[in-house]
C-alpha positions in Angstrom: 112.2 98.0 77.0 111.5 101.6 76.8 113.2 104.8 78.1 112.4 106.2 80.7 112.4 109.8 82.3 114.1 110.4 86.4 113.6 113.9 87.8 114.2 115.0 90.8 113.6 118.4 92.4 113.7 120.4 95.7 110.0 121.4 97.2 110.3 124.6 99.2 107.3 124.9 99.8 107.0 121.6 101.5 109.8 122.4 104.1 113.3 122.3 103.6 115.2 119.9 102.2 112.4 118.3 100.9 112.7 116.5 97.2 110.6 115.2 94.9 111.4 112.1 92.8 109.7 111.3 89.6 110.2 108.3 87.1 107.8 108.1 84.2 107.6 105.6 80.9 104.9 104.8 78.6 103.9 102.3 81.2 103.3 104.8 84.0 104.3 107.3 86.4 106.0 106.7 89.8 107.0 109.2 91.9 108.1 109.9 96.0 108.7 112.7 98.2 111.4 112.4 100.4 112.7 114.3 103.7 116.1 114.6 104.7 117.4 113.0 107.5 120.8 113.8 108.8 122.3 113.3 105.5 120.1 113.6 102.3 120.7 110.7 100.2 121.8 110.7 96.6 119.6 110.9 94.1 121.0 107.6 92.6 120.5 105.8 95.0 116.8 106.6 95.4 116.4 106.1 91.8 117.3 102.4 92.6 114.5 102.3 94.9 112.0 104.1 93.0 113.0 102.1 89.7 112.2 98.9 91.5 109.1 100.2 92.6 107.9 101.1 89.4 108.9 98.1 87.5 106.8 95.8 90.1 103.8 98.1 90.0 103.8 99.0 86.4 105.0 95.5 84.9 108.0 97.2 82.9 111.6 97.2 82.1 112.3 100.6 81.3 116.0 102.3 81.8 116.8 105.8 81.9 118.2 107.5 79.3 121.4 108.9 79.4 122.2 111.3 81.8 119.5 109.8 83.9 119.8 113.0 86.2 118.5 116.2 85.5 120.5 119.1 86.3 119.0 119.8 89.3 120.1 116.4 90.5 122.6 116.4 93.4 125.4 113.1 93.4 
């Protein structure tokens, strides 16, 4: 298994409360934009969903480095 990097950041140019998520490892990169609904999703919940799709598409088993979240991530 290889290490991976997870980043979550606001994208104010795309609208209020828009977040860009990115998972990157030696096998490839997966990313997503999320538009907030009534209550913003926790970054760790988005990581779980993004990582599942990343593993399926990239055929890898990368794991987040500790700490998994960047300073910009929200709990």
